[in-house]
N, C-alpha and C positions, 0 to 999 in steps of 0.2 A: 470485432471492436474497431470505433470510430478514432482515425487522426486526431490528436491534441496537438493544436497548436499555438494558441493563446497560452500566455501564464497565466489567465481566468482559467483558462480549461485546466490545465494541468493542475490547480489549486484545489480541483475538485479529488484528485485521490486524494491529499491529507485528510487524515479522521480529524474533526472538530477539535476535539481537545488538543492537539500538538501545534495548532497554531498560531500560538501565543509567540510573541517577539521577547527576549531577554535582553535590556538596554542597560548600559553604564556608563553611569557620568561618572568620568575619571576624576574631576577636580571637586564635586561633592559628597562624593561613594565616602567619602571616612574623613577624620580628621588629620590636622595637622600632625604629624611627625617630626619627632627628632631622629634621623637618619646618620650613618655611616657611612661613605664610600671610600672601601678599603681598594687599594692597588698591590694585586698578586703575581708572583711571579710563580711561588712556592709550588713544588710538585708538579709542573707543566711543562717541563724541556723548557723555560727562557719564554712561552708564550706570555704576555698581560691578557690579567682579568680585574675586571672589577667588579666588586664585592659589596651589594648593597645590604649593610643590616640597620635594623632597630627596629621594622616593623609591629607593631602590637595591635591587635585586635581588628585584623584584618583577616577575612574568610579568601581560602585559595581563589578562589573566582576573583576578586578582586585584584590580587597579588598577580595571575595569570591578565588580568587586562592591562595591568599597567606595566605589566612587561612585555605584553606586546604589544602596547602603545612604542614605548621607547624606545624597541628592538626597529620598530619601523622607520622612527626619527632618525637614529644615528645608524641604521643601515648596518646592524650585527647581529650575529646568532646570540643566543645567553638559555637559560635554564632558572628555575626555580629550586631550592634544596634547604629544606628546613628554617623558612620563612626568612629566606636570604633571597634575593634577585642578584645571576650570574651574569657579567654581559664579556661578550669575547673582546679583544685588543683594548686599545687604552685611549678609549673615549670618552672618562673621566669627567672633562668640564663640560663636555655637550648635555651629560648625564644630571650634571648638576643643575644646572641650568634646565634642565627640562622639570625636574623635582622641584627648586625652588619654585619655577612658573606656577606649580601646582598649590603651593603654600608651605612646603615642609622645609626645614630646618637643616641644612645639608653638614656636616662636618669632614671635613678630609683626612685622611689615616694612611701613613704610608708612603713610601714612591715619593 
C-alpha cells in the first residue's frame, strides 16, 4: 500500500457519505431564553457549582455546543443533566455575561 502524506490523500480513506460537516451557530440556532443562574454548594462538600436552568425547546446537541463554548471561555469543567448546565467553580458573572451576549435573559438565584 502506498504511503499517504497529504490530507487530500487521507480523505480518500473516508466514505463519501460521512464527509459532511456539522456546523452549529450558537447565536442563531435557538431563540432567546429566560434562564436562571443558580449558585449551589449543597451536597458537593463545599465546592461551588453554577447551575443554569430554564432551557426550553433545545436539542441535546445545542446544549452540548453551548456548554462546550462556555466551558472554553471560563476555563472550567461542567456537564449537562436534565436540560440543565452545570459548571464547576464560582464563575457566575462570566457565564451570565456570555449568555447575555447571545441574547438570553439571565436571572441570578442564590448565593
